[in-house]
N, C-alpha and C positions, 0 to 999 in steps of 0.2 A: 631557575637555578643552574649556574654554569661550573660548578665544582664537579670535577671528575668522579669524585667519591663523596657521596652524601651520607649526612649522619642525622640520627633522630633518636630520641628518647620517648618511650611511650609508657605512662603509668597505667596501672590496671592492665598489664598485657598478658596475663596468665589464662584470660578467658574472653569469649565473646569476641566483639570488634577488635579488642586490643590485641588478642593473638593472632587473629586473621590478618590485621594490618602488619604485625611484626613479620609474619611469613611472606606478605607480598612485598615488603620492603627488601627483605632479604634476597627475595628473588630478583628484584630489580637492581641489586648491587649496593644497597644502603649497609652501613654499619649500624646496628640497631642496639640499643639500651632498653632494657625492659625492667620494670618493677611490678611488685605485687607481694601480699601477705603470705603466700604459699610458696614457700621457698623449693619445696620438692617439685612444684610446676615449673619453676624458672630453671631448675637444673635440668629438668626434662628438656625444656627450651634449648637450652645450652648444648645438650647432647644432639639435638636435632638439627640446629643451625650452626654449630661450630664456631669458629674464632670471629665469625663477623655479629656475634652476638655477646653482648656485656649484659649483667644484672646487679640489682641490689633488692633485697628483701626490704619491703617499706610498708608501714601501716600510716596512712596519711593523717591520721588523727593524733599522732605523735609528732607534733609539729616540729620541733626543732630538729629531731632526728630524720624527719621526712626531708626538710629543706636540704640538711647537711647532705643526706645520701644522694638527693638530686644532684648537687654540684659535685660531690665525689664521682659519681658516675659519669658526667660530663667530662671530668679531668681525665679520667681513666680512658675515656675514648679519644682523647686528645682534641676535644672540643667537640660541639653539636650545632647543626644548623637549625634543627625543628625540636621543639618539645610539645608533645601531645599530652594533653590533661585529659585522660580517659577514666581515671579511677572514679567509680561510684557504685551506688547500692539503691534498688528500688524500695526495700524494706528489710526490717532487720526480724529474723524469725525469733521465736521463743522470748517475746517481750510484750509489754503492755502496749497499747497504742501510742501512748505518749511516749515511753521509752523508745519505740520503734521510729517514730517520727523525729525524736531528737537525734537518733543514730544517724538517720538519713542526713539531716543537717549538719552533723559533726563531719560526715565523709565528703558529702557532696558540695556544701557550702564552705565551711571552715576550712576543710583539707584543700579544697580548691584554691581559696584566697591565699593560704601560705604558700602553696607551690607555684601559683601564678606570679605572685610578687618576687618569689626565688627566681623564677624563669626570667621575669621583667629586669630584675638587676643584673642577672647574667648576661643577657642579651645587650643591654644598654653598655655593660663594660665592654663588650667586644664589638659594638657599634652595628650589629646587625642581628638577624634571626627571625624566628618565626614561632609564635605561640599559638596552639590550636586547642580550642576548648570543645570537648564533645558535650553539647547541650542534648536537646531533645525536641521534636515536634511537641512533647508534652509541655514545653515552656510557654506554649501559646494560649493556654487556658488552665483553669483549675480543674480538679476532678475529684469528688469525694473519697473514691476508693484508694486514691494514692495523692493526696494533697500536698504532703511534704515532699514527695518526689517532684511533682510538677512545679511546686514553688520553687525548689532548689534548682531546677532546670531553667526557670525564668531568671533567677538570680544570675546564674552563670552568663546567660546571654546579655543581661544589661551590665553585669561586670565588666564583661569583655569589650562591650561598646565604650564604656569609661575608660578602659586600658587603650583602646585604639584612640581616643581623645589624647589621653595623656602622652603617648609615645610621639605624638604630632608636635609636642612641645619639646621635644629632643632632637639631637642631631643624629639619632641612631635609625637604620634603616630596620624597622621591625614591623612585621606583619601580623596582625590580630586575626586569626580566622575561626569564625564561630560555625560550628557543624551542628546541624539540627537533624539527626536521623528519626525516620519514623520506624515502624516495625521491622525488626530484622531477626531472621531465624536464629534463636539462642536457645539456652536453657530457660530463659524467662518466657519465651513465648510457646514453648513446647506444650502440647495438649490445650492450647487457647486458639487454636485455628478457626473455630467457630465463631468466636468472639471478636476476633480482630481482623483487619483487612489489609491488603498491600503489605503482605509480609514478604520482604526481599530476601533472597538467599545472602549468607554473610558475605560471601565472595563478591557478589556483585555490588553489594552496598559499600563494601570496604573499597573495591576498585574506584567507585566515585568519590569516595572520601579521599583516597590517595591523590586522585587527579585534581580534586578540589585545592589539596595542600600544595601541590606541585605548580598549580596556576596561581598560587597565593591569593586565592579569594578572601575577601572579608567576610562573606556570609555563603553557606551552602546548606540546601535541602537535600536529604539523601532518603530515598530515591528522589530523583527531581520533581517527580509528580506530586510530591508533598506540598510543593510551593501553592498548588491550588487549594489545598486545604487551609494553608494559612491565609491566603485572599478571603475565603469563606468566612474563617473565625473573626478576621478584623471587620467583616461586615455586618456579622449577625449582632443583634442587640444583646446586651447582657442579661434581659430579662429571659431571654430564650436559653441562653447558654446556663443559667441557673437552673433550668428545669431539666438538663440532660441527665 
């Protein structure tokens, strides 16, 4: 990217990868727009980051409102180069299994589709841009303890591949970047260190994510060694995966 001042919007910016990405982008001189459900966290980020940070409260399951607020934020920032679709949940507490699964699909799939299309329309109208979807290494296979989450991440990766094919039929210079993080230090991994492996510090993982964005990659595994797991999963027969 050759613009002197880069601009980026990050959904789900109030915690985890989203917040760390906002901080690293601010440090590198970006103008950053952040969205999230918790307005108090967004206000705290505004106090921390100052004039280079813009925000909108957003619930991605309120589809019309979410699309409108995404575009309003881009206009307030006088245009953006990159939109990172990071908002997502792994499960919904205080709900039955089916209610939790449905909430995951509402946020991770339906909310993603709404904002991905809003971002695509926005960048087509401008003739250029980059859409980044935060998928997961979980997209590679199903898992009984988080079946809706894994399925939702697989949807994101496949949907973004379709978007990549779609933009090639336009005259716009739009990059579609599918980011698949493995385990990253967060509230979600706290206390689970004995059950999971290759847990990356949030700053290290996010630095690799930002580098992949700036290189306008189509695909990125974070951290890079998770590509090895992807190769293994593709080679293992389904009857073995079904017994995990």
